[in-house]
N, CA, C and O atoms as a GROMACS GRO file, in nm:
protein
  228
    1GLY      N    1   5.942   9.072   8.250
    1GLY     CA    2   5.873   9.195   8.237
    1GLY      C    3   5.958   9.295   8.161
    1GLY      O    4   6.078   9.276   8.145
    2ARG      N    5   5.896   9.400   8.115
    2ARG     CA    6   5.964   9.505   8.041
    2ARG      C    7   5.878   9.630   8.039
    2ARG      O    8   5.760   9.626   8.074
    3CYS      N    9   5.939   9.740   7.996
    3CYS     CA   10   5.864   9.861   7.967
    3CYS      C   11   5.797   9.841   7.832
    3CYS      O   12   5.849   9.766   7.749
    4PRO      N   13   5.684   9.905   7.806
    4PRO     CA   14   5.621   9.888   7.675
    4PRO      C   15   5.705   9.953   7.564
    4PRO      O   16   5.777  10.049   7.591
    5PRO      N   17   5.697   9.902   7.441
    5PRO     CA   18   5.773   9.960   7.331
    5PRO      C   19   5.729  10.104   7.302
    5PRO      O   20   5.610  10.136   7.313
    6THR      N   21   5.824  10.188   7.268
    6THR     CA   22   5.798  10.327   7.233
    6THR      C   23   5.860  10.355   7.097
    6THR      O   24   5.940  10.275   7.048
    7PRO      N   25   5.826  10.468   7.035
    7PRO     CA   26   5.892  10.502   6.907
    7PRO      C   27   6.044  10.518   6.922
    7PRO      O   28   6.119  10.493   6.828
    8LYS      N   29   6.088  10.560   7.039
    8LYS     CA   30   6.231  10.579   7.063
    8LYS      C   31   6.302  10.444   7.082
    8LYS      O   32   6.414  10.426   7.033
    9CYS      N   33   6.239  10.352   7.152
    9CYS     CA   34   6.298  10.221   7.181
    9CYS      C   35   6.197  10.112   7.141
    9CYS      O   36   6.102  10.084   7.214
   10HIS      N   37   6.220  10.050   7.024
   10HIS     CA   38   6.125   9.951   6.974
   10HIS      C   39   6.134   9.818   7.048
   10HIS      O   40   6.033   9.749   7.062
   11THR      N   41   6.253   9.781   7.096
   11THR     CA   42   6.270   9.655   7.169
   11THR      C   43   6.334   9.683   7.304
   11THR      O   44   6.456   9.674   7.318
   12PRO      N   45   6.254   9.718   7.406
   12PRO     CA   46   6.310   9.744   7.538
   12PRO      C   47   6.368   9.618   7.600
   12PRO      O   48   6.327   9.507   7.564
   13PRO      N   49   6.464   9.633   7.692
   13PRO     CA   50   6.524   9.515   7.754
   13PRO      C   51   6.425   9.439   7.842
   13PRO      O   52   6.336   9.498   7.903
   14LEU      N   53   6.442   9.308   7.846
   14LEU     CA   54   6.358   9.222   7.930
   14LEU      C   55   6.426   9.198   8.064
   14LEU      O   56   6.548   9.191   8.071
   15TYR      N   57   6.347   9.186   8.168
   15TYR     CA   58   6.398   9.157   8.302
   15TYR      C   59   6.333   9.027   8.349
   15TYR      O   60   6.211   9.014   8.350
   16ARG      N   61   6.417   8.931   8.388
   16ARG     CA   62   6.369   8.799   8.429
   16ARG      C   63   6.414   8.772   8.572
   16ARG      O   64   6.527   8.803   8.609
   17MET      N   65   6.324   8.714   8.651
   17MET     CA   66   6.355   8.682   8.791
   17MET      C   67   6.295   8.547   8.828
   17MET      O   68   6.194   8.504   8.774
   18GLY      N   69   6.360   8.482   8.921
   18GLY     CA   70   6.304   8.362   8.983
   18GLY      C   71   6.254   8.401   9.121
   18GLY      O   72   6.333   8.441   9.207
   19ILE      N   73   6.125   8.390   9.143
   19ILE     CA   74   6.064   8.433   9.269
   19ILE      C   75   5.986   8.316   9.328
   19ILE      O   76   5.906   8.253   9.260
   20PHE      N   77   6.011   8.288   9.454
   20PHE     CA   78   5.937   8.184   9.525
   20PHE      C   79   5.818   8.248   9.595
   20PHE      O   80   5.835   8.335   9.680
   21ALA      N   81   5.697   8.205   9.559
   21ALA     CA   82   5.575   8.261   9.616
   21ALA      C   83   5.467   8.153   9.618
   21ALA      O   84   5.474   8.057   9.540
   22PRO      N   85   5.368   8.167   9.706
   22PRO     CA   86   5.263   8.065   9.714
   22PRO      C   87   5.169   8.061   9.594
   22PRO      O   88   5.111   7.956   9.565
   23ASN      N   89   5.152   8.174   9.523
   23ASN     CA   90   5.065   8.176   9.404
   23ASN      C   91   5.110   8.285   9.308
   23ASN      O   92   5.203   8.361   9.338
   24HIS      N   93   5.045   8.293   9.191
   24HIS     CA   94   5.090   8.386   9.088
   24HIS      C   95   5.063   8.532   9.124
   24HIS      O   96   5.135   8.620   9.077
   25VAL      N   97   4.962   8.559   9.204
   25VAL     CA   98   4.932   8.697   9.244
   25VAL      C   99   5.045   8.753   9.329
   25VAL      O  100   5.090   8.866   9.308
   26VAL      N  101   5.091   8.676   9.425
   26VAL     CA  102   5.200   8.718   9.512
   26VAL      C  103   5.330   8.728   9.431
   26VAL      O  104   5.410   8.818   9.454
   27ALA      N  105   5.350   8.637   9.337
   27ALA     CA  106   5.471   8.639   9.255
   27ALA      C  107   5.478   8.766   9.170
   27ALA      O  108   5.584   8.828   9.160
   28GLU      N  109   5.366   8.807   9.110
   28GLU     CA  110   5.364   8.930   9.031
   28GLU      C  111   5.391   9.051   9.119
   28GLU      O  112   5.465   9.142   9.080
   29SER      N  113   5.332   9.053   9.237
   29SER     CA  114   5.354   9.164   9.329
   29SER      C  115   5.500   9.175   9.370
   29SER      O  116   5.557   9.284   9.373
   30ARG      N  117   5.561   9.062   9.402
   30ARG     CA  118   5.702   9.062   9.440
   30ARG      C  119   5.790   9.102   9.323
   30ARG      O  120   5.890   9.171   9.343
   31PHE      N  121   5.756   9.062   9.200
   31PHE     CA  122   5.832   9.101   9.081
   31PHE      C  123   5.835   9.253   9.069
   31PHE      O  124   5.942   9.312   9.050
   32TRP      N  125   5.719   9.317   9.080
   32TRP     CA  126   5.715   9.464   9.067
   32TRP      C  127   5.789   9.530   9.182
   32TRP      O  128   5.850   9.635   9.163
   33TYR      N  129   5.784   9.472   9.301
   33TYR     CA  130   5.857   9.528   9.415
   33TYR      C  131   6.007   9.528   9.387
   33TYR      O  132   6.072   9.631   9.407
   34PHE      N  133   6.062   9.416   9.342
   34PHE     CA  134   6.206   9.407   9.318
   34PHE      C  135   6.249   9.487   9.196
   34PHE      O  136   6.355   9.549   9.198
   35VAL      N  137   6.169   9.486   9.090
   35VAL     CA  138   6.205   9.562   8.970
   35VAL      C  139   6.206   9.712   8.999
   35VAL      O  140   6.292   9.784   8.948
   36SER      N  141   6.112   9.759   9.079
   36SER     CA  142   6.109   9.902   9.111
   36SER      C  143   6.230   9.944   9.193
   36SER      O  144   6.271  10.060   9.188
   37GLN      N  145   6.288   9.852   9.268
   37GLN     CA  146   6.408   9.884   9.344
   37GLN      C  147   6.533   9.879   9.256
   37GLN      O  148   6.626   9.957   9.277
   38LEU      N  149   6.537   9.787   9.159
   38LEU     CA  150   6.655   9.769   9.074
   38LEU      C  151   6.658   9.866   8.956
   38LEU      O  152   6.764   9.918   8.922
   39LYS      N  153   6.544   9.889   8.894
   39LYS     CA  154   6.534   9.974   8.776
   39LYS      C  155   6.425  10.077   8.798
   39LYS      O  156   6.340  10.060   8.886
   40LYS      N  157   6.426  10.184   8.719
   40LYS     CA  158   6.320  10.284   8.730
   40LYS      C  159   6.200  10.240   8.647
   40LYS      O  160   6.172  10.296   8.541
   41MET      N  161   6.130  10.139   8.697
   41MET     CA  162   6.013  10.087   8.628
   41MET      C  163   5.906  10.057   8.732
   41MET      O  164   5.933   9.995   8.835
   42LYS      N  165   5.784  10.102   8.704
   42LYS     CA  166   5.673  10.077   8.794
   42LYS      C  167   5.567   9.994   8.724
   42LYS      O  168   5.574   9.971   8.603
   43LYS      N  169   5.470   9.948   8.801
   43LYS     CA  170   5.368   9.858   8.748
   43LYS      C  171   5.287   9.924   8.635
   43LYS      O  172   5.257   9.858   8.535
   44PHE      N  173   5.252  10.050   8.650
   44PHE     CA  174   5.170  10.115   8.547
   44PHE      C  175   5.249  10.148   8.421
   44PHE      O  176   5.190  10.174   8.317
   45SER      N  177   5.383  10.148   8.429
   45SER     CA  178   5.465  10.178   8.311
   45SER      C  179   5.537  10.054   8.259
   45SER      O  180   5.636  10.066   8.188
   46GLY      N  181   5.488   9.936   8.293
   46GLY     CA  182   5.552   9.812   8.248
   46GLY      C  183   5.450   9.704   8.222
   46GLY      O  184   5.330   9.723   8.240
   47GLU      N  185   5.501   9.589   8.179
   47GLU     CA  186   5.413   9.476   8.152
   47GLU      C  187   5.487   9.346   8.182
   47GLU      O  188   5.608   9.337   8.163
   48ILE      N  189   5.412   9.246   8.227
   48ILE     CA  190   5.468   9.113   8.249
   48ILE      C  191   5.434   9.031   8.126
   48ILE      O  192   5.317   9.016   8.091
   49LEU      N  193   5.536   8.977   8.062
   49LEU     CA  194   5.516   8.903   7.938
   49LEU      C  195   5.480   8.757   7.961
   49LEU      O  196   5.409   8.697   7.881
   50GLY      N  197   5.529   8.700   8.069
   50GLY     CA  198   5.499   8.560   8.096
   50GLY      C  199   5.522   8.526   8.242
   50GLY      O  200   5.598   8.593   8.311
   51LEU      N  201   5.454   8.421   8.286
   51LEU     CA  202   5.467   8.377   8.424
   51LEU      C  203   5.455   8.225   8.425
   51LEU      O  204   5.356   8.170   8.376
   52VAL      N  205   5.554   8.159   8.480
   52VAL     CA  206   5.553   8.013   8.489
   52VAL      C  207   5.550   7.975   8.637
   52VAL      O  208   5.636   8.017   8.714
   53VAL      N  209   5.451   7.896   8.675
   53VAL     CA  210   5.437   7.853   8.813
   53VAL      C  211   5.486   7.709   8.824
   53VAL      O  212   5.438   7.621   8.753
   54HIS      N  213   5.583   7.685   8.912
   54HIS     CA  214   5.634   7.551   8.937
   54HIS      C  215   5.579   7.505   9.072
   54HIS      O  216   5.610   7.566   9.174
   55PRO      N  217   5.500   7.399   9.075
   55PRO     CA  218   5.444   7.353   9.202
   55PRO      C  219   5.553   7.299   9.294
   55PRO      O  220   5.647   7.233   9.250
   56CYS      N  221   5.539   7.327   9.421
   56CYS     CA  222   5.634   7.275   9.520
   56CYS      C  223   5.604   7.127   9.544
   56CYS      O  224   5.488   7.086   9.553
   57LEU      N  225   5.709   7.049   9.552
   57LEU     CA  226   5.691   6.905   9.574
   57LEU      C  227   5.707   6.869   9.719
   57LEU      O  228   5.695   6.752   9.756
   0.00000   0.00000   0.00000
């Protein structure tokens, strides 16, 4: 995830996490929870660029 590009910052830094969750909805929710605690970024001021789900074996 990252903040959207602005005229001031054309390439904002990316934040990547490994999150264990039962489905992608819970994983996205947990991502925003942890990012909001680590950085000053909230769901409405950011975007998730990709999500990879690894099935549990």
